[in-house]
C-alpha positions, 0 to 999 in steps of 0.5 A: 436933275430930274424931269419929268416929261409931261406929255408921257409922265416918265422919269428921266436922270439928265447928266450933272454939267460936269459930266463928261459924256452926256448922257440922260437917262429914263429911271421908271423901268422894271430891271428888265428895263421895260418902261413903266405903264403908268404916271410916275412922280414926286421922284428923289436921288441919292447924293451920289445918283445911283439910287431913285427912289419915285412912286408910280401908278405903273403895276409893270415895274415890280412882279405881282403888283396888283393893288390898284395904288400907287408904290414906291419904287427904287431904281438902282442905276448900276444894275439896273434894278428895280424894287 
């Protein structure tokens, strides 16, 4: 389940009801773990929960993002990478 916290507009992945341990994970972060410095939304998650795609106006999620436009990002939860 993807949740959008509208006051800060960040994306979190909430645990499933069958999860052994309930851990909520922020997914709109850079590979280094830096929180996105802009609104993120429009999310979609893979069936196995590994990949989360989302749109964002943040310019600090990947190196060289200088186009001044919203981009589509893919966060891989296993290694914690964002492209």
